[in-house]
N, C-alpha and C positions, 0 to 999 in steps of 0.2 A: 565436562563444560559444566560448570556450575549452575545452579538453579536462578539467578540473575540473568547469568546469559540467555538459558534456555528463555526466560519469560520476555525478554528483549527482541530475541529472534521470531517468538510467535508473535507478540506486537506488531512486529515488521513486518512477517508474513501475512497478517490479516491486513494490515493496512497498504500492501500493494496488492492483495488481491481485491478489495473493493477498488484500486484505481484503476485496476486493469479490466476488471469485469463491471463494475458497477454492483457487487454481490457478496456477501460473505461467507457463503458458501459454494463450492464449484468444483472442479478438477483439479488435480494438481498443478500447484502455481509452475513448477518448470514446463508443464504439458500445454500450458496459456502462455508463459514466456515463450515458447517454440512454435506454437501456431498463429501468434501473432506479429512475430517475427518484432527484429531489432528498432525498425524506424516507429513503430507503429506503438511499442512500449514506452519510447520514448516520451514520444508524442500523449501518450494515455496520462504519464507520469507528470509531463510539464501541466494537463490539465486540469490532472489532482492536484497539484502545488497552487496553481493560479486559484481555483478554488477556495482552497485554505486559507490562502493570504486575502481573498474578497472576503471571506466569512471569518475571520481572525476571532469574533467574540464568540466563535459559536464550540459547543461542546467537542467539538471532533478536536479542533485545533489542541485543547488542552487535554486530549486521550493521547497524542502522541507529539508531545513536548519533548520527551524525552530524546527523540530520534535527533 
């Protein structure tokens, strides 16, 4: 895997962690996903997308524009 791909995966993982837990640091992402379950994971991702859309001029949207 090249460095660009690794960096994108790292950013995606960090964005997903914040969307699911509200924190930048925590247990392994796979564990969080398993503990929350499919329904809750999808609901939290939807909530995060809604928040980003509401705050589209916010720095966060600029940080994740590559997705």
